C-alpha positions in Angstrom: -30.2 29.8 -13.2 -27.1 29.0 -15.2 -23.7 29.4 -13.1 -22.5 31.8 -15.5 -25.6 34.1 -15.3 -25.3 33.9 -11.5 -21.6 34.8 -11.6 -22.5 38.0 -14.0 -25.0 39.0 -11.4 -22.4 38.8 -8.5 -19.8 40.7 -10.7 -22.5 43.3 -11.2 -23.3 43.6 -7.5 -19.8 44.1 -6.4 -19.6 47.9 -7.3 -23.0 48.4 -5.5 -22.1 46.5 -2.4 -18.6 48.3 -2.1 -20.0 51.8 -2.7 -22.9 51.4 -0.6 -20.9 50.0 2.3 -18.3 52.7 2.1 -21.1 55.5 1.6 -23.3 54.4 4.7 -20.3 53.1 6.9 -18.2 56.2 6.4 -21.1 58.6 6.3 -24.1 57.3 7.9 -27.5 57.9 6.9 -27.8 61.5 7.8 -27.0 63.4 4.7 -27.9 66.8 2.9 -30.0 66.7 -0.3 -27.0 67.5 -2.6 -25.4 64.3 -1.2 -28.4 62.1 -2.0 -28.8 63.7 -5.5 -25.3 62.6 -6.1 -25.8 59.2 -4.8 -28.9 58.9 -6.9 -27.2 59.9 -10.1 -24.2 57.6 -9.4 -26.6 54.6 -9.1 -28.5 55.9 -12.1 -25.2 55.8 -14.2 -24.5 52.4 -13.0 -27.9 51.0 -13.8 -27.6 52.3 -17.3 -24.2 50.8 -17.9 -25.9 47.5 -16.6 -28.7 47.6 -19.1 -26.8 48.7 -22.1 -26.6 45.1 -23.5 -30.4 45.3 -23.7 -30.3 48.4 -26.0 -28.0 46.9 -28.6 -29.8 45.8 -31.7 -29.0 42.3 -32.8 -27.5 42.0 -36.1 -24.2 41.3 -38.1 -22.9 44.4 -36.6 -24.0 43.9 -32.9 -20.4 43.9 -31.8 -19.8 47.3 -33.4 -23.2 48.5 -31.9 -22.4 47.4 -28.7 -18.8 49.1 -28.5 -20.1 52.3 -29.5 -23.0 52.1 -26.7 -20.8 50.6 -24.1 -18.2 53.1 -24.7 -20.8 55.9 -24.2 -22.2 54.4 -21.1 -19.1 53.7 -19.5 -17.6 57.2 -20.1 -20.9 58.4 -18.6 -20.6 56.4 -15.6 -17.0 57.2 -14.9 -17.6 61.1 -15.2 -20.7 60.7 -13.1 -19.0 58.9 -10.5 -15.9 61.3 -10.3 -18.4 64.3 -10.2 -20.9 62.5 -7.8 -18.1 61.6 -5.4 -16.9 65.3 -5.5 -20.3 66.6 -4.6 -20.7 63.8 -1.9 -17.4 65.0 -0.1 -18.0 68.7 -0.3 -21.6 68.3 0.8 -23.0 71.7 -0.2 -26.0 73.1 1.6 -27.7 74.0 -1.6 -29.0 71.1 -3.7 -29.2 73.2 -7.0 -25.4 73.0 -8.1 -25.4 69.2 -7.7 -28.7 68.8 -9.5 -27.9 71.2 -12.3 -24.3 69.8 -13.0 -25.4 66.1 -12.9 -28.7 66.6 -14.7 -26.4 68.3 -17.4 -24.2 65.4 -17.5 -27.0 63.0 -17.9 -28.7 65.1 -20.6 -25.3 65.1 -22.5 -25.2 61.2 -22.0 -28.8 61.1 -23.5 -27.9 63.4 -26.5 -24.9 61.0 -27.4 -26.5 57.7 -26.6 -30.0 58.1 -28.2 -28.6 59.4 -31.8 -26.3 56.2 -31.7 -29.1 54.0 -31.0 -31.1 55.4 -33.8 -28.1 55.1 -36.2 -27.7 51.5 -35.1 -31.3 50.7 -35.8 -31.1 52.1 -39.3 -27.9 50.2 -40.0 -29.5 46.9 -38.7 -32.6 47.4 -40.8 -30.4 48.0 -43.9 -28.3 44.9 -43.0 -31.7 43.0 -42.4 -33.1 44.2 -45.8 -29.8 43.4 -47.5 -29.9 40.0 -46.2 -33.3 39.4 -47.3 -32.4 40.5 -50.8 -29.5 38.2 -50.9 -31.7 35.2 -49.6 -34.2 35.6 -52.5 -31.6 34.8 -55.1 -29.4 32.5 -53.0 -32.3 30.5 -51.5 -34.3 30.2 -54.8 -31.3 29.3 -56.8 -30.0 26.7 -54.4 -33.5 25.1 -54.3 -33.5 25.1 -58.2 -29.8 23.6 -58.4 -30.9 20.7 -56.1 -34.2 20.0 -58.1 -32.0 19.9 -61.3 -30.0 16.9 -59.9 -33.2 15.0 -59.1 -34.7 15.5 -62.7 -34.2 12.7 -65.5 -36.6 14.1 -68.1 -34.5 16.1 -70.6 -37.4 18.4 -71.6 -38.2 19.4 -67.8 -34.7 19.5 -66.9 -34.1 22.1 -69.7 -37.0 24.1 -68.6 -35.8 24.1 -65.0 -32.3 25.1 -66.1 -33.6 28.2 -67.9 -35.6 29.1 -64.6 -32.2 28.6 -62.8 -30.3 30.7 -64.9 -32.6 33.6 -65.0 -33.0 33.5 -61.3 -29.2 33.0 -60.5 -28.5 36.1 -62.8 -31.0 38.2 -61.2 -30.0 41.3 -59.5 -29.5 40.8 -55.8 -30.8 44.3 -55.1 -34.5 44.4 -54.5 -37.4 46.8 -53.4 -40.2 46.7 -50.9 -42.8 46.7 -53.7 -41.5 43.4 -55.0 -41.7 41.5 -51.8 -45.0 40.0 -52.6 -43.7 38.5 -56.1 -40.4 37.3 -54.7 -42.4 35.5 -52.0 -44.6 34.0 -54.6 -41.5 33.0 -56.7 -40.1 31.0 -53.8 -43.2 29.5 -52.9 -43.8 28.4 -56.6 -40.2 26.9 -56.6 -41.5 24.6 -53.8 -44.7 23.8 -55.8 -42.8 23.0 -58.9 -40.6 20.5 -56.8 -43.7 18.8 -55.5 -45.1 18.9 -59.2 -41.8 17.2 -60.2 -41.8 14.7 -57.6 -45.4 13.5 -58.7 -44.7 13.6 -62.2 -47.4 15.8 -63.4 -46.1 17.3 -66.9 -49.0 19.7 -67.2 -48.6 21.3 -63.9 -44.8 21.4 -64.3 -45.2 23.0 -67.8 -47.7 25.7 -66.3 -45.7 26.4 -63.2 -42.4 26.6 -65.2 -43.9 29.3 -67.6 -45.4 31.1 -64.7 -41.9 31.0 -62.9 -40.1 32.4 -65.8 -42.4 35.0 -66.5 -42.8 36.1 -62.9 -39.0 36.2 -62.3 -38.5 38.3 -65.7 -41.5 40.6 -64.4 -39.6 41.2 -61.2 -36.3 41.9 -62.9 -38.1 44.4 -65.1 -39.9 46.1 -62.4 -36.8 46.5 -60.5 -35.2 48.4 -63.2 -38.0 50.9 -63.1 -37.5 51.6 -59.3 
């Protein structure tokens, strides 16, 4: 285990150790049900705060996602700690007030947390989709540009330049229905690279024609969506 991970675990345990030490040393182990309910909800709120990092969707906006979820979990923990401690001190004979109040607070926490998680998932999916759309044109154009630098044959270079220009000027926006043809285009660029390396003109001409046709087909279909 890394030293930093160990230190984080120790830091996370500090509250639990101090809280439980005060709870049992000051109050012993003989408590009413309302007190144990409050004890349990305080620990639950702290547990939710600790696992919040696991609830954060990875992506470009992970910091934003994390801030919103951390804020909700932190506020819930602080409120629950205050309310829970109050119920522990007053030690009601009936467990119902403690249960109903803290269950309501937990419910509000869930109502705040879950929609934020859903929104974060949608945002992350959109970012991932956008990134894929950018990568199609970006990667394809980059591969063709590198390929052009290796070509000496003027006729072949002219063909590849036309493919490059068409792909480079293609709309970045995409559609799920075009995923297969886009994958085929990127794969065909690699095949074209192999064909140029081997000097097979027939294969080069065939792939060049199919590539150009497929890129134009993709762009044409995109306009209809």
